[in-house]
LUMDREN-584650 format. One record per atom (N, C-alpha, C, CB): chain; atom name; x, y, z. Coordinates in Angstrom, 1 decimal, always signed. Glycine has a CB too. Layout:
<pts>
 chain atom      x      y      z
     A   CA      X      Y      Z
...
</pts>
This chain:
<pts>
 chain atom      x      y      z
     A    N  -19.7  +37.2  +24.3
     A   CA  -21.0  +36.6  +23.9
     A    C  -20.7  +35.2  +23.4
     A   CB  -21.7  +37.4  +22.9
     A    N  -21.6  +34.3  +23.7
     A   CA  -21.6  +32.9  +23.1
     A    C  -23.0  +32.4  +22.9
     A   CB  -20.7  +32.0  +23.9
     A    N  -23.2  +31.7  +21.8
     A   CA  -24.5  +31.0  +21.6
     A    C  -24.5  +29.7  +22.3
     A   CB  -24.7  +30.8  +20.0
     A    N  -25.5  +29.4  +23.1
     A   CA  -25.5  +28.2  +23.9
     A    C  -26.5  +27.2  +23.5
     A   CB  -25.8  +28.6  +25.3
     A    N  -27.4  +27.4  +22.5
     A   CA  -28.3  +26.4  +22.1
     A    C  -29.3  +26.9  +21.0
     A   CB  -29.2  +26.0  +23.3
     A    N  -30.2  +26.0  +20.6
     A   CA  -31.2  +26.3  +19.6
     A    C  -32.5  +26.3  +20.3
     A   CB  -31.1  +25.4  +18.4
     A    N  -33.3  +27.3  +20.2
     A   CA  -34.6  +27.4  +20.8
     A    C  -35.7  +26.8  +19.9
     A   CB  -35.0  +28.8  +21.2
     A    N  -35.7  +27.3  +18.6
     A   CA  -36.6  +26.9  +17.6
     A    C  -36.1  +27.2  +16.2
     A   CB  -38.0  +27.5  +17.9
     A    N  -36.7  +26.5  +15.3
     A   CA  -36.4  +26.9  +13.9
     A    C  -37.8  +26.9  +13.2
     A   CB  -35.4  +25.9  +13.2
     A    N  -37.9  +27.4  +12.0
     A   CA  -39.2  +27.5  +11.3
     A    C  -39.1  +26.7  +10.0
     A   CB  -39.5  +29.0  +11.0
     A    N  -40.1  +25.9   +9.8
     A   CA  -40.3  +25.2   +8.5
     A    C  -41.5  +25.7   +7.8
     A   CB  -40.4  +23.6   +8.7
     A    N  -41.4  +26.0   +6.6
     A   CA  -42.5  +26.4   +5.8
     A    C  -43.0  +25.1   +5.1
     A   CB  -42.2  +27.5   +4.7
     A    N  -44.2  +24.8   +5.3
     A   CA  -44.8  +23.5   +4.8
     A    C  -46.0  +23.7   +4.0
     A   CB  -45.1  +22.5   +6.0
     A    N  -46.3  +22.8   +3.1
     A   CA  -47.4  +23.0   +2.2
     A    C  -48.7  +22.4   +2.8
     A   CB  -47.2  +22.4   +0.9
     A    N  -48.6  +21.4   +3.7
     A   CA  -49.7  +20.7   +4.2
     A    C  -49.5  +20.4   +5.7
     A   CB  -50.0  +19.4   +3.4
     A    N  -50.2  +21.1   +6.6
     A   CA  -50.0  +20.9   +8.0
     A    C  -50.3  +19.4   +8.5
     A   CB  -50.8  +21.9   +8.8
     A    N  -51.4  +18.9   +7.9
     A   CA  -51.8  +17.5   +8.3
     A    C  -50.7  +16.5   +8.0
     A   CB  -53.2  +17.1   +7.7
     A    N  -50.2  +16.6   +6.8
     A   CA  -49.1  +15.7   +6.3
     A    C  -47.9  +15.9   +7.1
     A   CB  -48.8  +15.9   +4.8
     A    N  -47.6  +17.1   +7.5
     A   CA  -46.4  +17.4   +8.3
     A    C  -46.6  +16.8   +9.7
     A   CB  -46.2  +18.9   +8.4
     A    N  -47.8  +16.9  +10.2
     A   CA  -48.1  +16.4  +11.6
     A    C  -47.9  +14.8  +11.5
     A   CB  -49.5  +16.7  +12.0
     A    N  -48.4  +14.2  +10.5
     A   CA  -48.3  +12.7  +10.4
     A    C  -46.8  +12.3  +10.4
     A   CB  -49.0  +12.2   +9.2
     A    N  -46.0  +13.0   +9.6
     A   CA  -44.6  +12.6   +9.5
     A    C  -43.8  +12.9  +10.8
     A   CB  -43.9  +13.4   +8.4
     A    N  -43.9  +14.1  +11.3
     A   CA  -43.1  +14.5  +12.5
     A    C  -43.7  +14.0  +13.8
     A   CB  -42.9  +15.9  +12.5
     A    N  -45.0  +14.1  +14.0
     A   CA  -45.6  +13.6  +15.3
     A    C  -45.8  +12.1  +15.3
     A   CB  -46.9  +14.4  +15.5
     A    N  -46.6  +11.7  +14.3
     A   CA  -46.9  +10.2  +14.3
     A    C  -45.6   +9.4  +14.0
     A   CB  -48.0   +9.9  +13.3
     A    N  -44.9   +9.8  +13.0
     A   CA  -43.7   +9.0  +12.6
     A    C  -42.5   +9.2  +13.5
     A   CB  -43.3   +9.5  +11.2
     A    N  -42.1  +10.4  +13.7
     A   CA  -40.9  +10.6  +14.5
     A    C  -41.2  +10.8  +16.0
     A   CB  -40.1  +11.8  +14.0
     A    N  -42.4  +10.9  +16.4
     A   CA  -42.8  +11.0  +17.8
     A    C  -42.6  +12.3  +18.4
     A   CB  -41.9  +10.0  +18.5
     A    N  -42.6  +13.4  +17.6
     A   CA  -42.6  +14.7  +18.2
     A    C  -44.0  +15.1  +18.8
     A   CB  -42.1  +15.8  +17.2
     A    N  -44.0  +16.1  +19.6
     A   CA  -45.3  +16.6  +20.2
     A    C  -45.9  +17.6  +19.3
     A   CB  -45.1  +17.2  +21.6
     A    N  -47.2  +17.5  +19.0
     A   CA  -47.9  +18.5  +18.2
     A    C  -48.3  +19.6  +19.2
     A   CB  -49.1  +18.0  +17.4
     A    N  -47.9  +20.8  +18.9
     A   CA  -48.2  +21.9  +19.9
     A    C  -49.0  +23.0  +19.1
     A   CB  -46.9  +22.5  +20.5
     A    N  -49.9  +23.6  +19.8
     A   CA  -50.5  +24.8  +19.3
     A    C  -50.2  +25.9  +20.4
     A   CB  -52.1  +24.7  +19.1
     A    N  -49.6  +27.0  +20.0
     A   CA  -49.2  +28.0  +21.0
     A    C  -49.8  +29.3  +20.5
     A   CB  -47.7  +28.1  +21.2
     A    N  -50.0  +30.2  +21.5
     A   CA  -50.5  +31.6  +21.1
     A    C  -49.3  +32.5  +21.1
     A   CB  -51.5  +32.0  +22.2
     A    N  -49.1  +33.2  +20.0
     A   CA  -47.9  +34.1  +19.9
     A    C  -48.2  +35.4  +20.5
     A   CB  -47.5  +34.3  +18.4
     A    N  -47.2  +36.3  +20.5
     A   CA  -47.3  +37.6  +21.1
     A    C  -48.5  +38.5  +20.6
     A   CB  -46.1  +38.4  +20.9
     A    N  -48.9  +38.2  +19.3
     A   CA  -50.1  +38.9  +18.8
     A    C  -51.4  +38.3  +19.1
     A   CB  -49.9  +39.1  +17.2
     A    N  -51.4  +37.2  +19.8
     A   CA  -52.6  +36.5  +20.2
     A    C  -53.1  +35.5  +19.2
     A   CB  -53.7  +37.5  +20.5
     A    N  -52.3  +35.2  +18.2
     A   CA  -52.6  +34.3  +17.1
     A    C  -52.2  +32.8  +17.5
     A   CB  -52.0  +34.6  +15.8
     A    N  -53.1  +31.9  +17.2
     A   CA  -52.7  +30.5  +17.5
     A    C  -51.8  +30.0  +16.3
     A   CB  -54.0  +29.6  +17.6
     A    N  -50.7  +29.3  +16.7
     A   CA  -49.8  +28.8  +15.7
     A    C  -49.4  +27.4  +16.0
     A   CB  -48.5  +29.7  +15.7
     A    N  -49.2  +26.6  +14.9
     A   CA  -48.8  +25.2  +15.1
     A    C  -47.3  +25.1  +15.2
     A   CB  -49.3  +24.3  +14.0
     A    N  -46.8  +24.0  +16.0
     A   CA  -45.4  +23.8  +16.1
     A    C  -45.2  +22.3  +16.5
     A   CB  -44.8  +24.7  +17.2
     A    N  -44.0  +21.9  +16.4
     A   CA  -43.6  +20.5  +16.8
     A    C  -42.6  +20.6  +18.0
     A   CB  -43.0  +19.7  +15.6
     A    N  -42.8  +19.9  +19.0
     A   CA  -41.9  +20.0  +20.2
     A    C  -41.1  +18.7  +20.3
     A   CB  -42.7  +20.3  +21.5
     A    N  -39.9  +18.8  +20.7
     A   CA  -39.0  +17.7  +21.0
     A    C  -37.9  +18.2  +21.9
     A   CB  -38.4  +17.0  +19.7
     A    N  -37.7  +17.4  +23.0
     A   CA  -36.7  +17.8  +24.0
     A    C  -37.0  +19.2  +24.5
     A   CB  -35.3  +17.9  +23.4
     A    N  -36.1  +20.1  +24.4
     A   CA  -36.3  +21.5  +24.9
     A    C  -36.4  +22.5  +23.7
     A   CB  -35.2  +22.0  +25.8
     A    N  -36.6  +21.9  +22.5
     A   CA  -36.7  +22.7  +21.3
     A    C  -38.1  +22.6  +20.6
     A   CB  -35.6  +22.3  +20.3
     A    N  -38.3  +23.4  +19.6
     A   CA  -39.5  +23.3  +18.8
     A    C  -39.2  +23.7  +17.4
     A   CB  -40.7  +24.1  +19.4
     A    N  -40.1  +23.3  +16.5
     A   CA  -40.1  +23.7  +15.1
     A    C  -41.4  +24.4  +14.9
     A   CB  -39.9  +22.5  +14.1
     A    N  -41.4  +25.7  +14.7
     A   CA  -42.6  +26.4  +14.3
     A    C  -42.9  +26.2  +12.9
     A   CB  -42.4  +28.0  +14.6
     A    N  -44.2  +26.1  +12.6
     A   CA  -44.7  +25.7  +11.2
     A    C  -45.4  +26.9  +10.6
     A   CB  -45.6  +24.5  +11.2
     A    N  -45.0  +27.3   +9.4
     A   CA  -45.6  +28.3   +8.6
     A    C  -46.1  +27.6   +7.3
     A   CB  -44.7  +29.5   +8.2
     A    N  -47.2  +28.1   +6.7
     A   CA  -47.6  +27.7   +5.4
     A    C  -47.4  +28.9   +4.5
     A   CB  -49.1  +27.1   +5.4
     A    N  -47.3  +28.6   +3.2
     A   CA  -47.2  +29.8   +2.3
     A    C  -48.4  +30.7   +2.4
     A   CB  -47.1  +29.3   +0.8
     A    N  -49.6  +30.2   +2.7
     A   CA  -50.8  +31.1   +2.9
     A    C  -50.8  +31.8   +4.2
     A   CB  -52.0  +30.2   +2.7
     A    N  -50.1  +31.3   +5.2
     A   CA  -50.1  +31.9   +6.5
     A    C  -48.7  +31.9   +7.1
     A   CB  -51.1  +31.2   +7.4
     A    N  -48.0  +33.0   +6.8
     A   CA  -46.6  +33.1   +7.4
     A    C  -46.7  +34.3   +8.3
     A   CB  -45.5  +33.2   +6.3
     A    N  -45.6  +34.5   +9.0
     A   CA  -45.5  +35.5  +10.1
     A    C  -44.3  +36.3   +9.9
     A   CB  -45.6  +34.9  +11.5
     A    N  -44.4  +37.6  +10.2
     A   CA  -43.2  +38.5  +10.1
     A    C  -42.5  +38.6  +11.4
     A   CB  -43.7  +39.9   +9.6
     A    N  -41.2  +38.8  +11.4
     A   CA  -40.4  +38.7  +10.2
     A    C  -40.2  +37.2   +9.8
     A   CB  -39.0  +39.3  +10.5
     A    N  -39.8  +37.0   +8.6
     A   CA  -39.6  +35.6   +8.1
     A    C  -38.4  +35.6   +7.2
     A   CB  -40.9  +35.1   +7.4
     A    N  -38.0  +34.4   +6.8
     A   CA  -36.9  +34.3   +5.8
     A    C  -37.2  +35.0   +4.5
     A   CB  -36.6  +32.8   +5.6
     A    N  -36.1  +35.3   +3.8
     A   CA  -36.3  +36.1   +2.6
     A    C  -37.1  +35.3   +1.5
     A   CB  -35.0  +36.5   +2.0
     A    N  -36.9  +34.0   +1.5
     A   CA  -37.6  +33.1   +0.5
     A    C  -38.0  +31.8   +1.1
     A   CB  -36.6  +32.8   -0.7
     A    N  -39.0  +31.9   +2.0
     A   CA  -39.5  +30.7   +2.7
     A    C  -40.2  +29.8   +1.6
     A   CB  -40.5  +31.0   +3.8
     A    N  -39.7  +28.6   +1.6
     A   CA  -40.1  +27.6   +0.5
     A    C  -40.2  +26.2   +1.1
     A   CB  -39.1  +27.6   -0.6
     A    N  -41.4  +25.6   +0.9
     A   CA  -41.5  +24.2   +1.4
     A    C  -40.5  +23.3   +0.7
     A   CB  -42.9  +23.7   +1.1
     A    N  -39.8  +22.5   +1.4
     A   CA  -38.9  +21.5   +0.8
     A    C  -37.5  +22.0   +0.7
     A   CB  -39.3  +21.2   -0.5
     A    N  -37.1  +23.1   +1.3
     A   CA  -35.8  +23.7   +1.2
     A    C  -34.9  +23.4   +2.4
     A   CB  -35.8  +25.2   +1.0
     A    N  -35.4  +22.7   +3.4
     A   CA  -34.6  +22.4   +4.7
     A    C  -33.9  +21.1   +4.6
     A   CB  -35.6  +22.4   +5.9
     A    N  -32.8  +21.1   +5.4
     A   CA  -31.9  +19.9   +5.5
     A    C  -31.6  +19.9   +7.0
     A   CB  -30.7  +19.9   +4.6
     A    N  -32.2  +19.1   +7.8
     A   CA  -32.0  +19.1   +9.3
     A    C  -31.5  +17.8   +9.8
     A   CB  -33.2  +19.6  +10.0
     A    N  -30.8  +17.8  +10.9
     A   CA  -30.3  +16.6  +11.5
     A    C  -30.9  +16.6  +13.0
     A   CB  -28.8  +16.5  +11.5
     A    N  -31.6  +15.5  +13.3
     A   CA  -32.2  +15.3  +14.6
     A    C  -31.4  +14.2  +15.3
     A   CB  -33.7  +15.0  +14.5
     A    N  -31.2  +14.3  +16.6
     A   CA  -30.5  +13.3  +17.4
     A    C  -31.5  +12.5  +18.2
     A   CB  -29.4  +13.9  +18.3
     A    N  -31.4  +11.2  +18.1
     A   CA  -32.4  +10.3  +18.8
     A    C  -31.6   +9.4  +19.8
     A   CB  -33.2   +9.5  +17.8
     A    N  -32.4   +9.0  +20.8
     A   CA  -31.8   +8.0  +21.7
     A    C  -32.3   +6.6  +21.4
     A   CB  -32.1   +8.4  +23.2
     A    N  -33.0   +6.4  +20.3
     A   CA  -33.6   +5.2  +20.0
     A    C  -32.6   +4.3  +19.2
     A   CB  -34.9   +5.4  +19.1
     A    N  -32.9   +3.0  +19.2
     A   CA  -32.1   +2.1  +18.4
     A    C  -32.6   +2.3  +16.9
     A   CB  -32.3   +0.6  +18.8
     A    N  -31.6   +2.5  +16.0
     A   CA  -32.0   +2.8  +14.6
     A    C  -32.9   +1.9  +14.0
     A   CB  -30.7   +2.9  +13.8
     A    N  -32.8   +0.6  +14.2
     A   CA  -33.8   -0.4  +13.7
     A    C  -35.2   -0.1  +14.1
     A   CB  -33.4   -1.8  +14.1
     A    N  -35.4   +0.4  +15.3
     A   CA  -36.7   +0.8  +15.8
     A    C  -37.2   +2.0  +15.1
     A   CB  -36.7   +1.0  +17.3
     A    N  -36.3   +2.9  +14.7
     A   CA  -36.7   +4.1  +14.0
     A    C  -37.2   +3.7  +12.6
     A   CB  -35.6   +5.1  +13.8
     A    N  -36.5   +2.8  +11.9
     A   CA  -36.8   +2.3  +10.6
     A    C  -38.2   +1.6  +10.6
     A   CB  -35.7   +1.4  +10.0
     A    N  -38.4   +0.8  +11.6
     A   CA  -39.6   +0.0  +11.7
     A    C  -40.8   +1.0  +12.0
     A   CB  -39.5   -1.0  +12.8
     A    N  -40.6   +1.9  +12.9
     A   CA  -41.7   +2.9  +13.2
     A    C  -42.1   +3.7  +12.0
     A   CB  -41.3   +3.8  +14.4
     A    N  -41.1   +4.2  +11.3
     A   CA  -41.3   +5.1  +10.1
     A    C  -42.0   +4.2   +9.0
     A   CB  -40.0   +5.7   +9.6
     A    N  -41.5   +3.0   +8.8
     A   CA  -42.1   +2.1   +7.8
     A    C  -43.5   +1.8   +8.1
     A   CB  -41.3   +0.8   +7.7
     A    N  -43.8   +1.6   +9.4
     A   CA  -45.2   +1.4   +9.9
     A    C  -46.1   +2.5   +9.6
     A   CB  -45.2   +1.1  +11.3
     A    N  -45.6   +3.7   +9.5
     A   CA  -46.4   +4.9   +9.1
     A    C  -46.3   +5.3   +7.6
     A   CB  -45.9   +6.1   +9.9
     A    N  -45.6   +4.4   +6.9
     A   CA  -45.6   +4.6   +5.4
     A    C  -44.4   +5.4   +4.9
     A   CB  -46.8   +5.2   +5.0
     A    N  -43.4   +5.6   +5.7
     A   CA  -42.2   +6.4   +5.3
     A    C  -41.0   +5.5   +5.1
     A   CB  -41.9   +7.5   +6.4
     A    N  -40.5   +5.5   +3.9
     A   CA  -39.4   +4.6   +3.5
     A    C  -38.1   +5.4   +3.7
     A   CB  -39.5   +4.2   +2.1
     A    N  -37.1   +4.6   +4.1
     A   CA  -35.7   +5.1   +4.3
     A    C  -35.2   +5.6   +3.0
     A   CB  -34.9   +4.1   +5.0
     A    N  -34.6   +6.8   +2.9
     A   CA  -33.9   +7.3   +1.7
     A    C  -32.5   +6.8   +1.7
     A   CB  -34.0   +8.8   +1.7
     A    N  -31.8   +6.8   +2.9
     A   CA  -30.4   +6.4   +2.9
     A    C  -30.1   +6.0   +4.4
     A   CB  -29.5   +7.5   +2.4
     A    N  -29.2   +5.0   +4.5
     A   CA  -28.7   +4.7   +5.8
     A    C  -29.0   +3.3   +6.2
     A   CB  -29.3   +5.6   +6.8
     A    N  -28.4   +2.9   +7.3
     A   CA  -27.6   +3.8   +8.2
     A    C  -26.2   +4.0   +7.7
     A   CB  -27.4   +3.1   +9.6
     A    N  -25.7   +5.2   +7.9
     A   CA  -24.4   +5.7   +7.4
     A    C  -23.7   +6.4   +8.5
     A   CB  -24.5   +6.5   +6.1
     A    N  -22.3   +6.3   +8.6
     A   CA  -21.6   +7.1   +9.6
     A    C  -21.5   +8.5   +9.2
     A   CB  -20.2   +6.5   +9.9
     A    N  -21.6   +9.4  +10.2
     A   CA  -21.5  +10.9   +9.9
     A    C  -20.8  +11.5  +11.1
     A   CB  -22.9  +11.5   +9.7
     A    N  -20.5  +12.8  +10.9
     A   CA  -19.9  +13.5  +12.0
     A    C  -20.9  +14.5  +12.5
     A   CB  -18.6  +14.3  +11.6
     A    N  -21.4  +14.4  +13.8
     A   CA  -22.3  +15.3  +14.4
     A    C  -21.6  +16.5  +15.1
     A   CB  -23.2  +14.6  +15.3
     A    N  -22.4  +17.3  +15.7
     A   CA  -21.9  +18.5  +16.4
     A    C  -21.0  +18.1  +17.5
     A   CB  -23.0  +19.3  +16.9
     A    N  -21.2  +16.9  +18.2
     A   CA  -20.4  +16.6  +19.3
     A    C  -19.6  +15.3  +19.1
     A   CB  -21.3  +16.4  +20.5
     A    N  -19.6  +14.8  +17.9
     A   CA  -18.8  +13.6  +17.6
     A    C  -19.5  +12.7  +16.6
     A   CB  -18.5  +12.9  +18.9
     A    N  -19.0  +11.5  +16.5
     A   CA  -19.5  +10.5  +15.5
     A    C  -20.9  +10.2  +15.8
     A   CB  -18.6   +9.3  +15.5
     A    N  -21.7  +10.1  +14.7
     A   CA  -23.1   +9.6  +14.8
     A    C  -23.3   +8.6  +13.6
     A   CB  -24.1  +10.8  +14.7
     A    N  -24.4   +7.8  +13.8
     A   CA  -24.8   +6.9  +12.7
     A    C  -26.2   +7.4  +12.3
     A   CB  -24.8   +5.4  +13.1
     A    N  -26.4   +7.7  +11.0
     A   CA  -27.6   +8.4  +10.6
     A    C  -28.5   +7.6   +9.6
     A   CB  -27.2   +9.7  +10.0
     A    N  -29.8   +7.9   +9.7
     A   CA  -30.8   +7.5   +8.7
     A    C  -31.3   +8.8   +8.0
     A   CB  -31.9   +6.7   +9.4
     A    N  -31.7   +8.7   +6.8
     A   CA  -32.2   +9.9   +6.1
     A    C  -33.6   +9.6   +5.5
     A   CB  -31.2  +10.3   +4.9
     A    N  -34.5  +10.6   +5.7
     A   CA  -35.8  +10.5   +5.2
     A    C  -36.2  +11.8   +4.5
     A   CB  -36.8  +10.3   +6.4
     A    N  -37.2  +11.7   +3.6
     A   CA  -37.8  +12.9   +3.0
     A    C  -39.1  +13.1   +3.7
     A   CB  -37.9  +12.8   +1.5
     A    N  -39.4  +14.3   +4.2
     A   CA  -40.7  +14.6   +4.7
     A    C  -41.7  +14.9   +3.6
     A   CB  -40.7  +15.8   +5.7
     A    N  -42.9  +15.1   +3.8
     A   CA  -43.9  +15.3   +2.8
     A    C  -43.6  +16.4   +1.8
     A   CB  -45.3  +15.5   +3.3
     A    N  -42.8  +17.4   +2.2
     A   CA  -42.5  +18.5   +1.3
     A    C  -41.1  +18.3   +0.6
     A   CB  -42.4  +19.8   +2.1
     A    N  -40.5  +17.2   +0.9
     A   CA  -39.2  +16.9   +0.3
     A    C  -38.0  +17.4   +1.1
     A   CB  -39.1  +17.5   -1.0
     A    N  -38.2  +17.9   +2.3
     A   CA  -37.1  +18.3   +3.2
     A    C  -36.3  +17.1   +3.5
     A   CB  -37.6  +19.0   +4.5
     A    N  -35.0  +17.2   +3.6
     A   CA  -34.1  +16.1   +4.0
     A    C  -34.1  +16.1   +5.6
     A   CB  -32.7  +16.2   +3.4
     A    N  -34.5  +15.0   +6.1
     A   CA  -34.5  +14.8   +7.6
     A    C  -33.6  +13.7   +8.0
     A   CB  -36.0  +14.6   +8.1
     A    N  -32.5  +14.0   +8.6
     A   CA  -31.5  +13.1   +9.1
     A    C  -31.8  +12.7  +10.6
     A   CB  -30.1  +13.6   +9.0
     A    N  -31.9  +11.5  +10.9
     A   CA  -32.1  +11.0  +12.3
     A    C  -30.8  +10.3  +12.7
     A   CB  -33.4  +10.1  +12.5
     A    N  -30.0  +10.9  +13.6
     A   CA  -28.8  +10.3  +14.0
     A    C  -28.8   +9.8  +15.4
     A   CB  -27.7  +11.2  +13.8
     A    N  -27.9   +8.8  +15.7
     A   CA  -27.7   +8.4  +17.1
     A    C  -26.1   +8.4  +17.3
     A   CB  -28.2   +7.0  +17.4
     A    N  -25.7   +8.8  +18.5
     A   CA  -24.3   +8.8  +18.8
     A    C  -23.7   +7.4  +18.5
     A   CB  -24.0   +9.3  +20.2
     A    N  -22.5   +7.4  +17.9
     A   CA  -21.8   +6.2  +17.6
     A    C  -21.0   +5.7  +18.8
     A   CB  -20.9   +6.4  +16.3
</pts>
């Protein structure tokens, strides 16, 4: 057996509208509403061939993490954009850079990263291959 990729992950967020502004408007992800196996409509963010499913404390789904908490995530996203354009786009939407650009080691080699805090305080790294 071998794991070959990541299909989705789940973020627990306190405010879906604020989350949508940061990830869809700011980072350019697709806002998705999908119907799950139980016939319930659920929000998610799409990018590439992956997605981030969104839960709120008032509306979570089973099974779920043992302690789902807004603001507890630390994720790294890879972009094909020029980092200066990421900074300008995010600034244009009111999101200030927390750190960067800084060299880091990604899953497949060196990257240069920017760090942001989303509306819940999650650490969101945006990296480009070095």
